[in-house]
Structures are given as structure tokens and as C-alpha cells.
N, C-alpha and C positions, 0 to 999 in steps of 0.2 A: 101601840104607837100613841104618842101624845098628840092627839088630833087638834087640841086647842092651840098648841104652840105651832104646829105645822100649818094651820089655817092662816097664820099671819105672814107666812113667807110669800113674798112677791117674786115668783120665779122669773117672770118676764123682765122685771127690773134687773135681777141678777144676770140674766142672759145678756142684756144690753151692756152691763158693766163688764162682764167677762169677754164680750165680743171685741172690746178694745184691745185686749191682750192676747187672745187665743188665735193662733194662725188659722186661716181658712183652708179647707181642702180645695185643691185646684178644680175649677169649674169643669175642666175637661175629664176629670177622673171618672165621674159616674157614667158618662156616655161611653167613654173608652172601656170601662169595666164591663158594661153590658155587651159591647162589641167583642171583647176578648172572651167572654163566657159563651158567646154564640158560635157554635161549631161551624156554622155556615159563613162566618165572616171571612173575607179574603185578606191576604197579607197586604194588598194594595190599600184597602179601605182603612185598615189599622194604621198603616204607615202615614196616610194622609191626616188622620186624626192626631197622631203623635207629633208630627212636625209642626203642628200649630202651637206647640209649647216647647220652645228651645231648651229650657232648663230640664224638662222631662227627657227630651231627646238626648241631651248630654249625659244624664244619669244612666239611661239605658245603654248607651254606647260604652260608657266606662265599665259597667257590669259585664257586658258582652265581651269586652277586651281583656277581662281578667283571665289569667291563665287557668283558673279553676274551671272556667266554662269554655274558653277558646282552645285550650290545649296547645298543640303545635301548629294549628292552622294560622293562616295569614291574618293580619290585623283587620278587625271589622271597621269599616269606614262609613257605612250608612245604616239607616233604620231598618231597611229591608233585610240586610245581612244579619242585623242584631236579632230580628224576629226569628230568622232561621236558626240562629245559634242558641237562643234561649227558649223559644216556644212561647205560646200565648200565656200559659199558666204562670211561668216564671216572670214574664213581663208585667202581668197584672200584680204579682206579688211585690215586684220592685217598686212599681208606681204607688201602690197602696202603702207599703211599709215605709217608704221614704217620706210620703206625705204626712202620715201619722207621727213618724219619728220627730218631725219638726214641732208638733204640738207638745211633745214630752221634753223637748230640748230647751230647758231654761234652768237657771240656777240663781241663787242669791246667797250672799255670805251670811244672811240672817235666817236662811231657811233651815228648819230642823228636820226636814223630810227630803230625801233624795229622789227627785223625779226619775233618775236612771233606774232605781230599784223598781218603781212602778212600771216603767217601760219593760224591764226584764220579766216582770210578772205577766204583763199583757202579751208579750211574745210567747211566753210559756203557755198561756191559755190558748193562744192562736194555734200553736203547734199541737197541743194536746187535743184541741177541738177538731182540727183537721184529721188527726190520727184516729180519733173516736169515730168520726164520720166515715173514714175509710174502712174501719173494722166492722162497723154496724150496718153501713149502707143506708142510714136513716136520713142523710141529707148529703148534698154535694160538698166535698171537702173544702173547696174554695170559698163557699158561703160560710162555712164554719170558721175558716181561718180569718176571713174579713170581720165577722161579728166578734170573734174572740179577741182580735187585736183592738177593737174599739170599745169593748164592754165596760171598761173603767174610765172612759174619757171624762165622766162627771167628777172623778177625783182630781183630775188635772184642772178642771174648771174651779173646783173648790180651792185648790192650792193657789191658783192665780187670784181668786177673789179675796181670800182672807186666810193666809197661811197659818197664822197664829191659832185661829179657831179650828182649822182642819187638824193641825198638829196636836191640839188639846184633845180632840176627839180620838185621834190615833193613840195617844197616851192612855186615855180612858179605856179604849178597846183592849189594849195590851194588859192593863191592870185588871180589868174585869174578865179577861180571857173569853171575849165574845166577838163576833164579827163586827166590823165597822158600821155596817148599815143598821145594826141593832142599837148601837150607841147613838147614831144620828136620829133614829126614831125616838129613843128614850129622852134625849136632850132637846129635841126640837130643832136640831141643826138642819141645814139644807140637805135633802136626800140626794146622794150623788147619782143614783140611778134615774131620778126624775130630772135633775139638771142635765145629766148626760143625754137623756132622751131629747131634751130641747136643743142641745148643742147639735145633735145629729140632724134634727129638723132644719136648723139654721144652715147647716152645711149642705143640705139637700140630699142627704144619703137616703137610700131606699127604706121602705117600711120594715123589711126584714131586720136590718141592723138596728133601727130605732126600737123595735119590739124586743130584741135580745137585750139591748142596753137597759131598757126599762124593767124587764121581768127576769133577768138572769138569777136573781136571788129567790124568786118565787117558784117553789116546786109543785105547788098545788094548781093544777090546770084550771079549776073552777075560779080561782082568784086572779087569773091573768085576764084582765078586762080588755075587751076589744080584739082578742086573738081568735079569729074565726076559722082558721084552717089547721088541719092535722099536721101538714108539712111544717108550718111555722112553729107549732108546739114542739115538734121533733127537733127543729133547729135550736130552740131555746133550751131544750133538755140537753142536747149535745154540748152546747157552750157552758151550761151550768155545770155539767160533769167535767168539762175541760177546765173550768175555773177551779173546781175542787181539786182536780189532779195537779194543777200548777201550784196550789197551796200545799198539798200533801208532799209534793216533790221539792218544795222550797225554791221554786223559781222566782227570784226577786222578792219583793215585799210590797204588798198593796195596802198596808195600813193596819193589819192585824195578823195574828199567828194562829187563830182558832179555825180549824177546819173539821175536826171530829172524824167520825167514820164516813165512808162513802154514803151519800144520801140514799137510803133504802127505797124511797118512793121512786126516785129516778131510775135506779138500777132495775127494779121490777118492771117499770113501764117500758124501759128500753130493751127488755128481754135479756138482760145480762145476769151473770152470776159473779160470786166473789173472785173466782179464778180469772174471770174476764177483766176485772178491775186490775189485777196484778199484771195481766198481759198488756193492758192499756198503758200502765206505767212503764213497762219495759220497752214497748214500741215508741212511746213518747220520748223516752230518754235517747233511744237510737235516732229518732227523727231530729231531735234537738242537736245532737252531735253533728249530723249532716248539715243542719241549718246554720251552724256557727260560721262556716266558711262564707256563706251568703251574707250573714250579718256583718262580718269583718269588711267585706267589700262595701256594703251599704254605709257603714260608719265612715269609711274613708271618703266616699264620694259626697256624703252629706257635709263633711268638713271642708271640701274643696270646691263644691259646685253650689251656687246660690240660685 
């Protein structure tokens, strides 16, 4: 890394600048997420939290009333029925995914990079990460999904700050056939994983997500500064492999095409073999097919509910 160039970057100033354009995650999200992940939470307590955000309530009702979930049952008319129809895990996924989708939903006639492609990659990473978590038991699938969905938020921040600089780095990464973060290090550009980590702190997301965003490119445990628990290292490993899987399966485009072989250090530490990697790809592809119906619903409600 070019440390001299990177020492001149004022990330706090960049964070202030991007904060003017980057949508914020709803304040209710973190508290509701914790409640939804708590198996002891009651439907009533979740309902009371959700109705405090009318926009969120509308989105949940629209999803619950989609025939894919409702089937032939009567129309869902209130939050409590929606919870019964969808379940806690699906509601958490709806809330998180729609909130993050807004951060990726912008365009410009002059933009040389399509945010929708980055969104597709992030979704692919989320699905792959949750699939890996299910197969290995190394972490809770919902934690892996959440962290995978957010892992590249720093690239969105870079796009909004200076799209020309970001697109130049993307072009260099493609030309040199190396990952984007290596180009950022080489040229002294803002590091998307550092900027993304700060965005997560600004949003008030939990330390798990912040840590994954910061260290998802670092496979050596000894170099992950400040990560003190085995469980958190496992989560970072799962999302790192999920990110590689999304690249290998060409889910969207995150700024480079270089993914190479499955990272041997991760594979060995996670107790996996080459055959397991093939199984992960197969299961991820199956999961993503099932996920498409859910995405179609989310896209419709995002276009109609503010």
C-alpha cells in the first residue's frame, strides 16, 4: 500500500461530504433487527415497533399481500397478520433489503458505472454468505446475509463522492486484472472498505457489520486489527468467501472481474474442501432462484412506496 498517499486522505471530511447524498438507514432498523433476531420476542412487541414507521409498515403489508406469500388466503390487513404470514426472518430481510436498496438507487446520465450492477453483486454476496453459513454452521445465516448485503457500501460512497475517480479506478482494475481494493491501495485512492466502515458507524449499525465491511478483503486473521472474538472472525470468513462466490458466479459487477481460485487460507480455516466449494455454488444458485421472487416484490414496492 502507498502509505504516504493514504496518510493524506481525510476520511472524516469525506464522510461529511457523502453524508449529504447517502440515504440514512431508518433509526428503527437496528432496534427492530435485534428484536426480530431474539427468539423470545413477542409478535405484539414487534408490531408496536413496526407501526412507529408508517412507510415500513406499508412495505411489509405489500410484501405479505403478494400472492407468492399469501397464496389463496384472505388479504392481510394489519401488521400482526403480516408477521404471521411472513415470519420474523422474512420481515427482517424485507426491512433491511429495502433500506439498503435505497442507498444503491441512484443514477446519472454521466455515470460510467451502473449502481444496479453493484446492488446485484451485493445481493449475490448476501445470498452466498447466508448459504455458506447454513452449510457450515459457522455463524447465524441472518448475520451473514446482513453483512454480505452491506459489505461494499463504501463503493456506493465513493461513487457519490467522485464518480470520475471511482470509474477511473474501475477501469484500471479491469486493465490490470486485479481486485479494485488493490488499485485503491496502489494509487492512493480512498479505500472503499475504510470509507464503508465509517458509513456503517454513522448509520449506527452494529460492530459485526462494521468489522465485516472493514476486513472482508483480509484473509489473514493476524492482520485484522481489533477483532477479538472467534465468532467475529468466522463471520468475516463466511462473508469473504461469499464475496468470492458472488464474483466467481458473475452476480452483478462490483468494479473488477478478478477473483482467482477460491482462497485456500479461508477454505482450510473453515474446514472445507474443493468439493464443498462446488456445493456452495450449486446451493447458492438454487437459493438465488428462490430469492428472485422476493426481489421482484421488493422492487415493485420500492417504486411505489416512499
